C-alpha positions, 0 to 999 in steps of 0.5 A, a space after each residue: 318285231 317287238 315295238 319295244 325291243 329297240 334301244 330307242 324306245 322305253 324309259 331305259 334311262 331311268 334309275 335301276 334300269 341303266 345297268 341292264 345291257 340286253 334289249 330284248 328283255 327290257 320290260 314293256 314300259 307303257 304310258 301309265 308306268 311312266 306317269 307313275 315313275 315320274 309322278 313327283 317333281 323330284 323324280 323329274 328333276 333328278 332325272 333331268 339332272 343326271 343324264 348329262 353324266 351318262 353322256 360324259 361317262 360313255 364318251 369322254 368318261 371311258 377311253 375303252 369304248 369307241 373313243 379308243 378306236 377314234 384316237 387311233 383312227 384320228 392320228 391322236 393315239 398310236 398303239 399296237 395293242 389289240 385291246 378295243 381293236 386299237 392296233 387294228 384301227 391304227 394300222 395303215 393301210 386302213 381296215 374297214 369297220 367290222 360290224 358283224 355279230 361277235 366282232 372283236 370290239 363289238 362291245 366298244 362300238 355298241 356301249 356308247 350308242 346304247 347308253 347315250 340313246 337311253 340317256 336321251 330317252 330318259 330326258 325326253 320322258 322328263 321334258 314330256 312330263 315338264 311340258 304337260 299343262 297338267 303337271 303341277 310343279 307346285 310349290 316349286 317355282 315357275 323359274 325352276 320349270 324353265 331351268 330344268 327344261 333348258 338343261 334337259 334340252 341341252 342334254 338331249 341335243 348333246 346326246 343326239 349330236 354325239 350320235 350324229 358325229 360318230 355314227 352314219 345314222 340314228 333315230 330322233 328321240 323327242 319329248 313328243 314321242 309316244 313310247 308305246 309305238 314302234 322305234 322311231 325310224 333311222 334318218 341320216 347323221 346330217 338330219 340327226 345333227 340338225 335335230 340336235 342342233 334344234 334342241 340345243 337352240 331350244 335350251 338357249 332360248 329357254 335359258 336366255 329369258 330364264 329368271 335367276 333365283 326362285 330356284 331358277 338359275 343357276 343350275 345345281 352344282 351336282 349336275 355337272 360336278 365341280 363346275 361353277 354354277 352355270 347362270 341363266 340369261 342371254 349372255 350367261 354361262 349355261 348359254 355360253 356352254 350351249 352355243 360351245 356345242 352348237 359351234 363344235 357340232 356344226 363344223 364337226 358333223 362334216 364327213 369330207 372336205 367338201 362338206 366341211 367347206 360348205 359349213 355355215 361358218 358365219 354361225 360357227 364363228 358367232 356361236 364360238 365367240 360367244 361360247 365359253 370364255 375359259 375351259 369347261 371343266 369337270 371334277 373327276 371323282 371316285 364317289 358316288 355319283 362318279 365322274 370319270 376320265 379315262 382317256 388318261 388310260 393312255 397314261 399307262 404308256 408302254 403299249 397303250 400309247 405313243 404320239 404318232 411320229 408322223 404328226 409330231 415330226 411337223 414340229 421338228 426344226 433340225 431337217 430330221 422330218 424330211 429325212 423321215 418322210 423319205 424312209 420312215 424305216 430308217 429314221 424312226 424314232 427321231 428326236 424332234 428339236 423344236 421351239 414349241 414349248 408344248 414339247 420337251 426342249 432339247 436337241 438330244 434325247 437325253 436333254 429332252 428326257 431331263 425337261 420331260 421330268 425323266 431320270 433314273 428309271 422313271 418319269 414323274 412330272 414335267 420340270 417346266 413351269 406349267 402349263 408345259 410341256 404337253 408331251 414328254 420324251 420317255 426314257 429309251 428303255 420304255 420304247 414300244 416299236 411299231 409301224 415307223 409312222 407311229 413309232 416315236 419317243 413321245 407321249 401325251 403328258 399334259 394331264 399326268 398330275 391327274 393320273 398320278 392323283 388316282 384319277 381324281 381332279 379337274 379335267 378340261 372336256 371342252 377348251 377355249 382353244 377348241 372354239 379359237 380353232 373353229 373361229 380361226 378356221 371359220 375366218 380363213 374360209 371366209 376371207 377374215 384374215 386378221 381375225 384368223 391370225 388373231 385366234 391362231 396366235 392366242 395359243 401359238 405365241 404363248 407356246 413359243 412360236 412367232 406370230 402369224 399376224 400379217 398373213 392374208 393368204 394360204 400361200 405365204 409360209 408360216 414365219 420362221 424360216 428353217 426353223 418354222 412350225 409346223 412343216 408339213 408333207 409335200 405332194 406329189 411324192 410327199 418325201 420331204 416337208 416345208 413351212 406350212 401355210 395359215 391353215 396348217 398353223 391353225 391345225 397344229 394349234 388345235 391338235 395341241 390344244 385339244 389332244 384328249 380332251 374330248 371323243 373323236 377330237 382329231 378324228 372329226 377334225 381330220 376327215 373334215 380336213 382331208 388329213 386322215 389316211 386314204 381308206 379311213 372310216 369316216 363314220 361307224 355303222 349303227 351297231 348290229 345289236 340294234 339292227 338285230 333288235 329291228 329285224 334289219 339287215 346288218 352292215 359294215 360298209 360306210 364312207 371312207 377317206 379319199 386321198 390325204 392331205 399328206 399322202 398317208 395310205 396312198 
């Protein structure tokens, strides 16, 4: 095969090449070409500072890539549309992943893989230049070199980590690569994640000792639009961001409950406790360079999106959820009467329409005091029936104001609540009950639910009696619901607080918790386009979920 046919070889992320979509016609970028292209400090720095946006655009920035399938697989979004195979991936029983040439979502599966790896290669080339002892960054300061290296290793770690989260395998891209050689071999996702975290460790170490000023930290605000300048130092906001990603990756890479239980939870807790203290946000704009948040495509509603009745029903305190579990077809959709402020208030659909800001022929904005509610009860005329497990009255509404503002404004793409959930889960798994309840209550109590303080086991039900939240299906028949335990309280909080904030949020958690419907794909195969360029066999089979915690897909 051609040595440079693969996505993983060559300076594919360099300016002017990003629009290229056919690997087989990419020009051979020899080492002398790279040196000329990255000859000046500005060239190198511009490349380092531009590639995090590329990663964002191909993960959280575009629902019409593999993310559209991940939200359906993870029970985060229900849709019957053929677009991007959403209907196929939402269906129960689950269908397998089709990775054959010409499959109906070949573009969606390949786009993030291709462009994330292009970004990784671009950053690796820039880091290679920064690491050259003969590369004079004069008259730029040494502090600026350290800052640029730190951001470069952060971006490289995020790129490889995102690949390891979703795909079954990948290749290491490193500043030490010789790009004139054949593409690096594939390694398993867990080994790739180890490399990704090592790059994040390097970013943390560099930033932890970096000087402030002298063109060092903080990083330029243009590198992450609208983000207040990220500061250096061991406890600076840049290191907080790096450690947040490390916590996400350490836990999220697990494919099964067994792997999730074996996660290094002490490290997850330490990183999460020293992670971001407020939501990490990006200013989405339509200008140049544009930053987009396209999960709000679901705010078109209709057949694009609704919340799974199976999931939102866990907040119901009327007893209807048990009736639904016994006979979904006869009891879907139903009004979820709940004290949880993230759902609309009221015991009837009309009352919930009102508290959702829905009246006349449309729903404009929630009328409750911000930040609630997160979900709306839509007008009945806009219902789109489907599988009774998915067909509900409810839509995700938390970021509706962003959609109404022509998709411009600030959106959280990493929430502090995600880290709170990781700390709580780690604390439960290591028997630190007080710590666990503290972090569960951080969102639970302000959302109108009673505190779980004092629970120190996984047998005590959450408080509330018949009005407890969440209620969960009970085995072995799974035809009725009962109050969940502390772990289920943690899951409920994390689902509500991370919905539509980053790609694969519920899917990566759900596979590790064992909650996905039986037969759900736990990873994606390397896209056939990459296999073709390496002259390797195409395959579709990957790991799938076993029996579900909730009895789904039995």
